[in-house]
Legacy VTK file of the C-alpha trace (Angstrom):
# vtk DataFile Version 3.0
C-alpha trace
ASCII
DATASET POLYDATA
POINTS 446 float
-92.626 7.821 194.673
-89.157 6.531 193.589
-88.750 4.552 190.359
-85.852 2.141 190.214
-84.532 1.231 186.716
-82.455 -2.004 186.358
-80.240 -2.936 183.338
-80.524 -6.578 182.233
-77.890 -7.557 179.614
-80.068 -10.271 178.175
-82.613 -7.700 177.236
-80.242 -5.648 174.983
-81.654 -5.340 171.442
-79.678 -7.649 169.009
-81.893 -7.150 165.987
-78.950 -5.735 163.974
-77.010 -8.995 164.331
-79.624 -11.211 162.766
-78.281 -13.346 159.755
-74.581 -13.155 160.714
-74.372 -16.867 161.478
-75.937 -17.742 158.131
-73.498 -15.497 156.272
-70.548 -17.036 158.103
-71.839 -20.520 157.315
-72.252 -19.640 153.642
-68.729 -18.192 153.455
-67.220 -21.282 155.061
-69.275 -23.546 152.793
-68.086 -21.682 149.715
-64.467 -22.044 150.795
-64.933 -25.771 151.442
-66.711 -26.152 148.090
-63.920 -24.287 146.239
-61.294 -26.440 147.915
-63.246 -29.554 146.994
-63.593 -28.472 143.368
-59.880 -27.659 143.219
-59.123 -31.133 144.560
-61.420 -32.765 142.005
-59.885 -30.710 139.174
-56.349 -31.519 140.358
-57.180 -35.218 140.560
-58.729 -35.130 137.092
-55.699 -33.336 135.618
-53.310 -35.748 137.341
-55.230 -38.693 135.907
-55.164 -37.141 132.417
-51.463 -36.312 132.726
-50.758 -39.842 133.895
-52.650 -41.303 130.914
-50.848 -38.954 128.481
-47.467 -39.784 130.022
-48.178 -43.498 129.614
-49.071 -42.959 125.955
-45.835 -41.014 125.435
-43.829 -43.802 127.073
-45.530 -46.384 124.860
-44.709 -44.333 121.751
-41.075 -44.100 122.844
-40.951 -47.854 123.444
-42.433 -48.410 119.978
-39.694 -46.290 118.382
-37.043 -48.254 120.273
-38.624 -51.525 119.126
-38.502 -50.248 115.544
-34.777 -49.511 115.752
-34.063 -52.895 117.339
-36.044 -54.773 114.671
-34.423 -52.855 111.798
-30.992 -53.483 113.319
-31.758 -57.189 113.543
-32.702 -57.195 109.849
-29.497 -55.383 108.861
-27.525 -58.008 110.761
-29.024 -60.579 108.380
-31.330 -62.286 110.870
-34.614 -61.629 109.035
-35.933 -63.517 106.002
-36.986 -61.117 103.224
-40.356 -60.917 101.498
-40.942 -63.473 98.720
-40.482 -60.731 96.119
-36.889 -60.234 97.358
-35.787 -63.871 97.544
-32.048 -64.031 96.881
-31.450 -60.425 97.971
-28.637 -60.243 100.501
-28.883 -57.739 103.305
-26.142 -55.141 103.695
-25.958 -51.358 104.036
-26.673 -50.934 100.324
-29.743 -53.169 100.502
-31.078 -51.356 103.556
-30.702 -47.863 102.023
-31.731 -48.633 98.407
-35.536 -48.245 98.033
-35.880 -51.006 95.420
-33.921 -53.471 97.588
-35.150 -52.349 100.994
-38.831 -52.431 100.020
-40.855 -55.266 98.560
-41.588 -54.843 94.873
-45.273 -53.991 95.399
-44.411 -51.057 97.676
-45.327 -47.731 96.034
-42.219 -46.190 97.617
-39.826 -48.717 96.049
-39.415 -46.599 92.913
-40.142 -43.127 91.573
-39.279 -39.590 92.606
-40.624 -40.162 96.110
-38.871 -43.483 96.638
-37.949 -44.083 100.281
-36.145 -47.030 101.836
-38.353 -48.214 104.708
-37.502 -51.928 104.779
-40.984 -53.101 103.866
-39.338 -56.152 102.298
-37.993 -57.143 105.712
-40.470 -55.748 108.261
-44.144 -56.562 108.777
-45.966 -53.415 107.609
-49.636 -54.467 107.852
-51.519 -51.290 108.828
-52.139 -48.467 106.371
-52.951 -45.168 108.073
-52.756 -43.048 104.912
-51.528 -43.699 101.375
-47.867 -43.268 102.323
-48.138 -44.021 106.049
-47.807 -47.763 106.581
-47.025 -48.983 110.083
-45.750 -52.122 111.784
-48.258 -52.891 114.574
-47.045 -54.043 117.971
-50.545 -54.645 119.356
-53.265 -56.934 118.047
-56.123 -55.344 116.080
-54.109 -52.129 115.887
-55.941 -48.787 115.851
-54.158 -45.411 116.095
-56.172 -44.196 119.113
-55.539 -47.263 121.228
-52.632 -49.254 119.770
-48.850 -49.154 119.470
-46.878 -49.272 116.187
-43.795 -47.946 114.402
-42.402 -47.202 110.964
-38.803 -47.059 109.701
-36.848 -44.967 107.206
-33.272 -45.785 106.141
-30.866 -43.353 104.474
-27.181 -42.834 103.766
-26.022 -39.663 105.581
-23.111 -39.395 103.138
-25.263 -39.581 100.001
-27.887 -36.819 100.010
-29.866 -34.989 97.346
-32.798 -36.000 95.130
-33.197 -39.763 95.161
-32.635 -40.100 91.403
-29.191 -38.462 91.590
-27.847 -40.215 94.666
-24.829 -42.440 94.202
-26.663 -45.446 95.591
-29.042 -45.161 92.617
-26.469 -44.385 89.929
-23.485 -46.576 90.939
-24.232 -50.308 91.084
-21.027 -50.986 93.031
-21.608 -48.340 95.709
-22.079 -49.607 99.272
-22.554 -47.019 102.060
-20.027 -46.977 104.872
-22.847 -46.241 107.304
-26.614 -45.803 107.377
-29.065 -43.748 109.392
-32.139 -45.492 110.816
-35.090 -43.299 111.730
-37.975 -44.759 113.697
-41.329 -43.134 114.426
-43.112 -44.756 117.343
-46.881 -44.338 117.671
-48.695 -44.670 120.993
-52.369 -44.294 122.005
-54.155 -40.933 121.797
-51.920 -39.674 118.985
-48.649 -39.877 120.943
-45.572 -39.886 118.655
-41.880 -40.272 119.473
-39.008 -40.158 116.964
-35.565 -41.712 117.343
-32.619 -41.871 114.940
-29.528 -44.068 114.987
-26.267 -44.087 112.998
-24.993 -47.595 112.272
-21.559 -48.379 110.855
-19.272 -51.383 110.585
-17.260 -52.089 113.712
-14.220 -50.009 112.844
-13.631 -51.233 109.289
-14.304 -49.539 105.964
-12.799 -51.783 103.332
-13.234 -51.037 99.646
-11.501 -53.349 97.220
-9.494 -52.003 94.267
-8.032 -55.389 93.333
-7.814 -59.101 94.044
-4.288 -58.207 95.198
-3.655 -54.636 96.361
-0.171 -53.347 97.163
0.311 -49.914 98.716
3.539 -47.933 98.783
6.572 -47.866 96.543
8.506 -49.631 95.213
6.509 -52.839 94.789
8.229 -56.196 94.605
5.759 -58.277 92.628
6.574 -61.780 91.416
3.495 -63.642 90.151
5.395 -66.858 89.510
6.186 -68.702 86.296
3.666 -71.526 86.265
1.444 -71.710 83.218
-1.470 -72.663 85.474
-1.296 -69.942 88.135
-4.174 -67.472 87.820
-5.161 -64.081 89.202
-8.574 -62.649 88.534
-10.526 -59.541 89.374
-13.674 -61.110 87.937
-16.100 -61.642 90.813
-16.190 -65.290 91.889
-19.369 -64.747 93.936
-22.734 -66.137 92.839
-24.335 -64.075 91.463
-21.226 -62.094 90.497
-20.895 -58.352 91.003
-18.800 -55.804 89.103
-15.185 -56.794 88.561
-12.081 -55.081 89.943
-8.427 -55.100 88.931
-6.534 -58.338 89.390
-3.512 -56.320 90.615
-3.845 -52.768 91.999
-0.899 -50.625 93.135
-0.200 -47.097 94.355
0.186 -44.319 91.760
3.642 -44.444 90.209
4.036 -48.215 90.578
1.788 -49.222 87.681
4.671 -49.892 85.257
6.410 -52.260 87.695
3.155 -54.128 88.260
2.487 -54.272 84.535
5.927 -55.764 83.919
5.139 -58.557 86.392
1.787 -59.203 84.704
3.391 -59.311 81.268
6.159 -61.645 82.511
3.563 -64.181 83.621
1.413 -63.829 80.554
-1.650 -61.671 80.063
-4.066 -64.595 79.768
-3.350 -65.669 83.346
-4.232 -62.267 84.787
-7.754 -60.910 84.304
-8.006 -57.978 83.700
-4.480 -57.943 82.311
-3.881 -54.223 82.957
-2.557 -53.132 86.362
-5.017 -51.004 88.341
-4.336 -47.894 90.403
-5.256 -47.304 94.049
-7.381 -44.158 94.382
-9.283 -42.522 97.222
-12.531 -43.540 95.539
-11.789 -47.262 95.180
-9.646 -48.024 98.226
-10.010 -48.204 102.001
-8.957 -45.123 103.933
-6.167 -47.033 105.715
-4.242 -47.364 102.427
-4.113 -43.600 101.842
-1.360 -42.937 104.393
0.753 -44.788 106.927
-0.788 -42.686 109.702
-4.260 -43.837 108.641
-3.009 -47.426 108.511
-1.587 -47.115 112.035
-4.907 -45.759 113.333
-6.785 -48.578 111.602
-4.515 -51.224 113.108
-4.977 -49.722 116.583
-8.756 -49.905 116.192
-8.664 -53.457 114.896
-6.227 -54.561 117.595
-8.541 -53.199 120.295
-11.537 -54.913 118.714
-9.679 -58.233 118.445
-8.463 -57.978 122.028
-11.968 -57.285 123.287
-13.267 -60.366 121.493
-10.442 -62.709 122.452
-9.076 -62.838 118.890
-5.701 -61.117 119.338
-2.677 -63.441 119.098
1.087 -63.138 118.787
1.590 -66.352 116.794
-0.289 -68.538 114.354
-0.046 -71.427 116.824
-1.947 -69.422 119.453
-4.727 -68.732 116.949
-4.948 -72.411 116.005
-5.109 -73.402 119.682
-7.967 -70.929 120.171
-10.084 -72.538 117.475
-8.322 -71.649 114.240
-8.893 -68.963 111.640
-12.506 -69.797 110.848
-14.358 -72.202 108.581
-16.641 -71.753 105.596
-19.636 -72.246 107.883
-18.241 -70.097 110.691
-15.886 -67.300 109.501
-13.792 -65.537 112.141
-11.895 -62.290 112.691
-8.270 -63.021 113.605
-5.488 -60.536 114.404
-1.944 -61.944 114.617
0.410 -59.235 115.888
3.780 -60.688 114.864
5.559 -57.553 113.616
8.622 -58.381 115.731
8.121 -62.152 115.691
8.261 -65.157 113.402
6.414 -65.292 110.114
2.901 -66.715 110.044
2.926 -69.918 107.984
-0.616 -70.787 106.972
0.266 -74.290 105.890
-1.534 -76.567 103.408
-5.211 -77.077 102.594
-8.043 -74.984 104.029
-6.492 -72.608 106.533
-9.247 -70.154 107.302
-12.304 -68.105 106.450
-13.086 -64.551 107.458
-10.837 -61.571 108.177
-7.148 -62.179 108.866
-4.794 -59.331 109.842
-1.072 -60.050 110.102
1.456 -57.351 111.059
4.567 -59.423 110.324
5.493 -61.617 107.374
2.938 -64.063 105.967
3.770 -67.299 104.205
1.402 -69.560 102.295
1.808 -72.857 100.486
0.955 -73.731 96.922
-2.102 -75.576 98.199
-3.223 -73.078 100.850
-6.933 -72.266 100.723
-8.451 -69.166 102.340
-11.798 -67.388 102.005
-12.226 -63.726 102.873
-9.874 -60.807 103.478
-6.149 -61.087 104.189
-4.470 -57.851 105.344
-0.669 -57.953 105.630
-0.144 -54.554 107.239
3.228 -53.868 108.839
6.100 -55.835 107.371
4.142 -55.821 104.142
5.500 -59.110 102.831
3.549 -62.145 101.625
5.138 -65.143 99.906
4.019 -68.501 98.577
6.286 -71.521 98.586
5.722 -74.832 96.836
3.315 -76.143 94.252
-0.340 -77.039 94.502
-3.829 -76.022 93.504
-4.652 -73.711 96.391
-7.466 -71.183 96.104
-7.510 -67.829 97.888
-10.780 -66.044 97.193
-11.763 -62.630 98.469
-8.962 -60.060 98.487
-5.377 -59.594 99.701
-3.996 -56.189 100.724
-0.338 -55.509 101.520
1.338 -52.385 102.959
4.771 -51.825 104.499
5.002 -49.434 107.467
5.972 -49.406 111.122
2.789 -49.790 113.238
4.564 -47.877 116.021
6.353 -45.422 113.749
6.512 -41.673 114.211
3.564 -39.672 112.873
4.195 -38.562 109.340
6.408 -41.494 108.378
5.122 -43.073 105.186
4.780 -46.408 103.429
7.791 -48.420 102.357
7.960 -50.963 99.567
5.606 -53.966 99.773
6.235 -57.468 98.456
4.211 -60.347 96.981
6.105 -63.292 95.549
5.515 -66.878 94.469
8.079 -69.667 94.433
6.853 -72.955 92.997
4.496 -74.340 90.376
0.958 -75.633 90.454
-2.346 -74.168 89.391
-3.181 -72.042 92.384
-5.590 -69.107 92.039
-6.059 -65.778 93.775
-9.479 -64.375 92.892
-11.719 -61.500 93.894
-14.926 -62.609 95.647
-17.375 -59.939 96.816
-19.447 -62.403 98.804
-16.499 -63.589 100.871
-15.391 -60.001 101.421
-18.815 -59.257 102.859
-18.706 -62.363 105.054
-15.280 -61.307 106.305
-16.561 -57.851 107.221
-19.588 -59.410 108.907
-17.221 -61.018 111.428
-16.628 -57.526 112.814
-20.311 -56.992 113.406
-21.823 -53.529 113.233
-21.422 -50.624 115.581
-24.024 -48.145 116.819
-22.399 -44.723 116.690
-25.204 -42.874 118.455
-28.938 -42.653 119.148
-30.951 -39.497 119.739
-34.500 -38.225 119.766
-35.428 -35.868 116.936
-38.473 -33.771 116.086
LINES 1 447
446 0 1 2 3 4 5 6 7 8 9 10 11 12 13 14 15 16 17 18 19 20 21 22 23 24 25 26 27 28 29 30 31 32 33 34 35 36 37 38 39 40 41 42 43 44 45 46 47 48 49 50 51 52 53 54 55 56 57 58 59 60 61 62 63 64 65 66 67 68 69 70 71 72 73 74 75 76 77 78 79 80 81 82 83 84 85 86 87 88 89 90 91 92 93 94 95 96 97 98 99 100 101 102 103 104 105 106 107 108 109 110 111 112 113 114 115 116 117 118 119 120 121 122 123 124 125 126 127 128 129 130 131 132 133 134 135 136 137 138 139 140 141 142 143 144 145 146 147 148 149 150 151 152 153 154 155 156 157 158 159 160 161 162 163 164 165 166 167 168 169 170 171 172 173 174 175 176 177 178 179 180 181 182 183 184 185 186 187 188 189 190 191 192 193 194 195 196 197 198 199 200 201 202 203 204 205 206 207 208 209 210 211 212 213 214 215 216 217 218 219 220 221 222 223 224 225 226 227 228 229 230 231 232 233 234 235 236 237 238 239 240 241 242 243 244 245 246 247 248 249 250 251 252 253 254 255 256 257 258 259 260 261 262 263 264 265 266 267 268 269 270 271 272 273 274 275 276 277 278 279 280 281 282 283 284 285 286 287 288 289 290 291 292 293 294 295 296 297 298 299 300 301 302 303 304 305 306 307 308 309 310 311 312 313 314 315 316 317 318 319 320 321 322 323 324 325 326 327 328 329 330 331 332 333 334 335 336 337 338 339 340 341 342 343 344 345 346 347 348 349 350 351 352 353 354 355 356 357 358 359 360 361 362 363 364 365 366 367 368 369 370 371 372 373 374 375 376 377 378 379 380 381 382 383 384 385 386 387 388 389 390 391 392 393 394 395 396 397 398 399 400 401 402 403 404 405 406 407 408 409 410 411 412 413 414 415 416 417 418 419 420 421 422 423 424 425 426 427 428 429 430 431 432 433 434 435 436 437 438 439 440 441 442 443 444 445
């Protein structure tokens, strides 16, 4: 009997392969689950990062807002707190803790005194004893709101607050200030910005009602018994006085002779003053410095449409300013005709003349007159004119070779009358305000 064996593939034993499909499914499911969790985590982190980035941006914007507001206050556009009524804003006010802060501010005085402009800005949220903030959002809270705080300092006057010049010298006014703003955003975000602010190219200290640089000086104060020159401050309230007549070292005896010829009672103080580095503007220290100053001022005047070659051009363009609206005027007439200011009120603000300047006995002017170039100013005729502020005269060639120095300057009066030239700190400030202020630089700090 023959047995026939047949092989049927479907009958092969597959018991060893049981569970493979389940394992494969589990592996695939785990991979899909891991990918899903990674996606969820990534989305969550992106959302958190986005929220944190927004908070950082809000803190940065708050710091910028702080700088802008402080700058607006320094420009004189903010009314001070009631405790500071009558205080006039300038660089000294901004950087002096007792003038910058309202009188109730704990940081206005003492060893930890800090100028933060609480007398001019709306600090209404107290985070800690010394951490007051200016809120930018209603119902401010640190975790959800936006705010800033400000600190003002003089980068040229460091050291313990009690020994700084701004605290020990009542006449000291910084040439520039540093504004530091801390901006606070939600979730504890903080950004810090600092800015250096200076006057727009001018640093003008005042040694005398009339200041004459160089040597020799030709000084003729007239012979009228009514003409007066005073270094006593005519501002209200008055500040510290200066010399009536100040000259370069070595020219004091010539100036004193002119004072004595007129009569000591008509010149107050009756002793000629001396120009020093401490009491004078930098542009009177050398002819090179004066040339650089003139170049800066000429560029500024040109950019603002206030550069002229004659007095007539300046008059046609609106004049030299009024008491209510002082102006900066630059008349570049070094090689041209003299500027004749004429009678009565002729201007208010800052006037720079590179050629000769003539006034009348009844010429009135308020502010700063700089006769830099020909270095010659004269007055002709009688009258009761009043020039209040300061006059500075220097003789040099604006286009001269580097290293060439000052020549002799001249101030003379011809005629009688009871005219007066007087120092006025308030009008000097108003004259400088016509230049505006300049932002030297802004940066983030940590």
